[in-house]
C-alpha positions, -999 to +999 in steps of 0.1 A: -002-662+297-031-672+328-066-671+331-101-689+323-100-712+289-127-728+270-121-756+247-108-752+213-140-751+190-174-729+182-181-719+222-189-688+232-160-665+247-179-648+274-163-653+311-177-646+346-146-632+363-105-631+352-081-647+375-053-625+367-057-593+346-029-589+320-012-565+306-029-556+272-018-535+246-043-526+216-030-508+183-058-490+160-087-470+178-112-466+143-147-471+147-141-514+156-104-509+171-121-482+199-149-499+211-127-534+214-103-514+238-127-505+260-146-537+266-110-550+278-102-520+297-136-527+314-127-566+318-106-551+343-070-556+319-046-534+326-042-512+293-019-494+272-034-481+236-013-469+205-030-456+175-008-438+147-029-404+145-018-394+185-050-371+187-069-404+183-061-418+210-067-387+237-101-385+224-099-422+233-093-409+268-116-382+267-147-412+257-133-434+285-129-413+315-134-442+338-102-466+323-069-460+338-054-466+303-015-460+290-009-438+260+025-454+237+042-435+213+051-456+191+041-497+184+079-509+202+068-488+229+032-505+235+043-542+231+069-535+261+061-556+293+028-569+274+016-602+282-008-596+249-011-572+218-034-565+199-037-551+158-067-534+145-055-514+113-062-507+078-044-533+055-010-554+049+012-525+046-002-507+080+001-537+096+036-548+086+043-512+095+033-517+130+043-555+137+074-561+116+088-526+115+119-515+133+096-497+153+074-525+155+057-543+183+078-578+173+109-554+183+102-554+221+071-579+227+085-604+247+091-647+244+062-661+251+035-631+249+006-633+227+001-615+193-037-612+177-043-596+145-077-581+141-073-565+114-088-583+075-056-590+056-040-613+035-036-650+042+002-644+032+008-619+059-006-636+084+018-667+079+041-642+072+043-626+109+031-662+124+064-669+106+085-647+119+068-647+160+077-682+162+115-677+155+105-652+188+085-674+203+055-656+205+022-669+205+008-655+172-030-656+163-048-643+130-083-633+139-100-611+117-142-606+134-176-603+123-207-586+135-198-550+123-193-519+147-227-530+168-211-556+176-178-540+185-200-521+206-219-546+221-190-565+229-209-599+210-183-604+180-175-635+164-139-645+159-124-666+132-091-680+146-056-694+125-028-704+151-022-729+165-035-744+196-013-732+222-017-696+208-059-695+204-062-716+243-039-688+253-058-655+235-092-667+247-088-651+278-083-615+266-112-622+235-133-627+258-137-593+266-159-590+232-166-619+216-197-642+217-177-669+195-146-681+191-137-707+163-104-716+158-109-725+122-069-739+114-032-731+111-018-698+107-035-681+078-069-697+086-088-675+102-084-650+073-093-672+044-125-678+069-132-642+068-128-641+030-154-667+031-174-648+052-171-617+032-182-634+001-212-647+014-221-612+027-218-597-007-238-623-024-265-621-001-265-581-007-267-585-043-301-610-039-311-586-018-306-556-040-324-570-071-355-583-053-363-551-039-356-532-066-382-561-081-410-558-058-402-521-065-410-527-100-441-549-094-456-526-071-455-548-044-461-534-009-422-538+006-432-545+040-459-573+028-429-588+009-407-586+038-434-600+063-441-628+036-403-636+031-381-629+058-397-662+081-384-685+052-353-699+035-345-665+020-339-649+051-303-633+065-294-613+084-285-585+058-325-589+049-334-584+086-316-552+089-314-537+052-340-542+034-366-512+045-332-486+045-323-501+014-359-495+001-354-459+016-319-454-001-300-447+028-265-464+036-250-447+065-248-480+085-208-486+088-186-509+068-175-490+038-181-502+002-144-495+002-135-522+026-158-543+011-141-538-019-105-543-006-115-580+013-127-592-020-098-584-039-080-610-008-104-634-015-098-632-057-062-632-053-062-659-025-087-683-049-060-679-077-036-689-058-057-723-041-069-725-078-107-719-071-135-707-087-147-674-076-171-661-106-197-649-087-176-631-060-152-611-086-184-601-108-201-583-078-162-570-071-171-554-102-206-539-093-189-527-059-167-507-087-196-493-105-213-478-070-173-465-058-176-449-092-210-429-088-198-421-050-208-446-027-173-452-018-178-447+020-215-459+019-224-488+038-225-523+018-259-520+013-257-489-014-248-517-041-286-512-049-276-475-064-265-492-094-303-509-102-321-478-107-358-476-095-381-477-121-399-443-129-426-437-108-419-458-079 
């Protein structure tokens, strides 16, 4: 697989030119996958798309009339003659179905091709796919992303990669279409484990921010002044910068849903159990999110965690 390549490590993924367009197949056109596929088409790659709901693939084509694209009827068809196949689906079972089933990607993907998975899944299935891919002489990278829907739309995602150095280097020219940072974390499964750590940090930041906002409201402080005072110091975070005011207004329609955060925290808790690591705060916040689900907030974004902390009367 050819193309411009950068050194392994924490370096910008954007490239100014591509020496040769690649045949890239993208499977999974959800809120993250759809803009990522668009960036690949705009970067000049020959694009094939597949979605288990065919109507979504047709809708993608209508929304991107300037991109020449082939629509596949199965994962196996999508993988035929591809230089790289990318998946961005829902969970372990979805990934196993599109990759390892008799009509999955690995049934037709040619030897030496690159397989990249952006789904947030267990490290176990990432390692399983890597083993089966190695037997077929494929270059497999587990490559979960962070940056949210806005990062996918802007093409500024950060990607944490697990796999061999050869596989990650081969993936870089593809990832460059929608990433500002690509980091080779370690061997197969390491990308997924790093994503679990990422989600643990986000959940902790949201939990602290939720309590701080309700505390400031109970004290009848001017929230604009509070934000001005604390957002430039050690308490500053992406969550504070982007969700402080919307959380205070009880607005929770900003993308990544509570249901998905619970899935991710569940993966982290399971992996911690396998590693013998203690994650009591993560386990507690996972239960807090269960309360939000019970309140009807399953599809609200993760900042809805504040809902479990009632406003004091008169705030």
